[in-house]
N, C-alpha and C positions, 0 to 999 in steps of 0.2 A: 504495499498499499503506500501511497505517496505523502511524503509528511512535508509540512512547513512549519519552521518557526520563523516567528517574524516578534518583530519587538511589544506589539501589540498583545501576541497570543499564540496560539497554531493554529493550523486545520492540518485535516488528515480526508484523504478523497476516498471515499469509500465503497465508489463504484463509476462507472463511467463506459458510453458508446464516444459513435462518432459524433452525436446531437445533443447529450447529454452527459451533465455528471455532478458527483452527488457530492457534497464534501460535508465534515463537523467541523466545526469553527469557535471556538473560543478563545475567547476574550477576557482579559483579565479586566477586573476592577479596576475602574478609573481610563479606562483605558480605551482609545478608540482608531478606527483604521481609516486611512486617509477619506478625503473626498474625490471622490473617483467617478467614472463613465464607461463604460463598454460600449463598442463600435458591432460589435457582433454576439453580445448573450445579452439576455435578460437574467433575473435571475430573482428565486420564490425563497426566501428567511423564514423557516418555522423556529418558532423560541423552544426548548427544550428544558430551558435551567434557565434563571436569573430574570433579569430586565433587560431587554434592547430600548435604546434612545437610537430613531433612524430619522435620516436628515431622505427626503426625496424629492427634489427640486425645490420648492420655497416651502414648504411643509418640514415641520417636525411634529412628531409625535413618537410614540410609547407602546411596544409590542411586549404582550404579557407570553408569561406558560401557556401554551396549549393554542396560539393565539399565531398570524401569520401576514407578511406583507408580499407586494410584488412590488420587483422594479424592472421598469420596462428599458430596453434595449435604449442606449442614445441619455438616457434619465441620472443626472447627477447624485449623485447619493454618498450617503455617509452611515455605519452602522459601529454603536455607543455602547460601552456598559457604564451608566452610571449607578449602579449595584455596588453593595459587598463583598457580593461574590458569582465568583465567575459565570458568562454568559455563556450560555453554549447554545447552538442555533445549527440545525440544519439546513442547508444550500442547495439549491437546486437549479444547476445554470442550464439554461436550454438556446440554444446555438449553431452557426456553420464553424464557427470557431473558439473553442473556450479554454487557447494557452493565459499563460499567465500575463506573456506580452501586450492583452490587451485590456490593457491597464491606463486608461489617462488622470493624471492625478493633479487636483489643481490647488489642493491644502492638505500638508502632510505634518502632523507633528516630531516625525522623525528625520526632516526635511529629504524624503522621497522622492520630489517632483521633478520628474524630467524634463517638462512640459508648463513652466507656472506661466504661460501667458496664453494658453491652448483654450479653447472655445469650444 
């Protein structure tokens, strides 16, 4: 299984095929992923532990255990753990290209923006 360690937490790929990938993502308390978008995939996030703060376009909202949200292709988004326990989500990616290099970052707490002026 593919596993990735990140400054905000970690992920494990649970299953994948040509058009979908399923990940278990764990976000440490008080951490957040970059504000980003993808050109080739949508994402569906299901919270299984903790609480998620989600930014999707101009919206900000919370997603609790056993709730989910959808991120369309090309929509700016961010996942954040405002809680005191690890946030665990199951992420289902769908699209024609699912590699990690399909991330355009706009804001990142860990200075990983490669295209800070991207739109």
